[in-house]
C-alpha positions as CSV (number, residue, x, y, z in Angstrom):
1,F,-4.5,10.2,-10.8
2,R,-5.7,13.3,-12.4
3,I,-3.3,14.3,-15.1
4,S,-3.3,17.7,-17.0
5,A,-1.8,18.0,-20.3
6,L,-1.5,20.5,-23.2
7,P,-4.3,19.8,-25.5
8,S,-1.9,19.0,-28.3
9,R,-0.2,16.3,-26.1
10,V,-3.3,14.6,-24.7
11,E,-3.2,11.7,-27.3
12,A,0.4,10.9,-26.6
13,A,-0.2,11.0,-22.8
14,L,-3.1,8.7,-23.3
15,G,-0.9,6.3,-25.1
16,A,1.9,6.4,-22.5
17,L,-0.6,5.7,-19.6
18,R,-2.3,3.0,-21.5
19,A,1.1,1.4,-22.1
20,A,1.8,1.7,-18.4
21,G,-1.4,-0.4,-17.6
22,A,-3.8,2.3,-16.6
23,T,-7.5,2.5,-17.0
24,L,-8.4,5.9,-18.7
25,L,-11.0,8.5,-18.9
26,A,-10.1,11.5,-20.9
27,Y,-11.5,15.0,-21.6
28,P,-9.2,16.1,-24.4
29,G,-10.8,19.5,-25.0
30,L,-9.9,20.2,-21.4
31,G,-6.4,18.7,-21.4
32,L,-7.4,16.2,-18.6
33,C,-6.9,12.5,-18.1
34,Y,-7.8,10.4,-15.3
35,A,-5.8,7.2,-14.8
36,G,-6.4,4.3,-12.6
37,F,-4.0,1.5,-11.8
38,A,-4.9,-1.9,-10.5
39,L,-2.2,-2.8,-8.0
40,A,-1.6,-6.4,-7.5
41,E,-0.6,-7.2,-3.8
42,D,2.0,-9.7,-4.9
43,D,3.9,-6.8,-6.8
44,P,5.4,-4.4,-4.3
45,R,6.8,-2.2,-7.0
46,A,3.5,-1.7,-8.8
47,L,2.8,1.4,-6.8
48,E,6.2,2.9,-7.6
49,R,5.7,2.2,-11.4
50,A,2.2,3.8,-11.2
51,F,3.6,7.0,-9.7
52,G,6.7,7.0,-12.0
53,S,4.7,6.5,-15.1
54,T,2.2,9.2,-14.2
55,E,5.0,11.7,-13.3
56,A,6.8,11.0,-16.4
57,T,3.7,11.3,-18.6
58,A,2.6,14.6,-17.2
59,R,6.1,16.1,-17.5
60,E,6.3,15.1,-21.2
61,A,2.7,16.3,-21.8
62,G,3.6,19.8,-20.4
63,G,1.3,19.4,-17.5
64,S,0.9,18.1,-13.9
65,W,-0.6,15.4,-11.8
66,I,-2.4,14.8,-8.6
67,L,-3.3,11.6,-6.9
68,E,-7.0,12.3,-6.1
69,E,-8.0,9.0,-4.7
70,G,-6.1,5.9,-3.6
71,P,-5.5,3.6,-0.7
72,L,-4.0,5.1,2.4
73,A,-0.8,3.0,1.8
74,A,-0.3,4.7,-1.5
75,K,-0.5,8.3,0.0
76,Q,1.6,7.7,3.2
77,G,4.9,9.4,3.1
78,R,4.6,10.8,-0.5
79,D,3.7,14.0,-2.0
80,V,0.4,13.4,-3.7
81,F,0.3,16.8,-5.3
82,G,2.8,16.1,-8.0
83,D,5.9,18.2,-8.8
84,P,5.5,21.7,-7.2
85,S,8.1,23.2,-9.7
86,D,8.2,26.9,-9.5
87,A,4.9,27.3,-7.4
88,L,6.6,25.9,-4.2
89,P,8.2,29.1,-3.1
90,L,5.0,31.0,-3.6
91,M,3.1,28.4,-1.7
92,R,5.6,28.6,1.2
93,A,5.3,32.4,1.4
94,L,1.5,32.2,1.4
95,K,1.5,29.4,4.1
96,S,4.0,31.5,6.3
97,R,1.9,34.5,5.9
98,F,-1.5,33.2,6.7
99,D,-0.4,30.2,8.9
100,P,2.9,31.5,10.7
101,G,2.6,28.8,13.3
102,G,2.3,26.0,10.7
103,R,-0.8,24.5,12.7
104,L,-3.2,24.2,9.8
105,N,-3.0,20.9,7.8
106,A,0.6,20.6,8.4
107,G,2.4,18.5,5.7
108,R,-0.8,18.0,3.9
109,F,-0.2,20.0,0.7
110,M,2.4,20.3,-2.0
111,G,5.9,20.1,-0.8
112,Q,4.7,18.8,2.5
113,L,3.6,22.3,3.6
């Protein structure tokens, strides 16, 4: 996961992600954290916990998250672009304007656009 955070909240975000079991790489000056989770095959809820802790941490840090890399099973059926928040209506309008038939990468962007 790539998590953006307000620079003043990076330290708290790193603490929360570390407590959730993530391996971390941070660029505090940029407000960026990269978090990797080792998912045990014998724990089917580990994936849900990884997504949940990442989303909660990003929200509390005043930022956002994206799943940049992961197994196909982790991506299937989920929005890997995080919480679209206020940007979703704008993205829908742009998609409608430039791809009125909805043919280009259908369902492969935030909000399943």
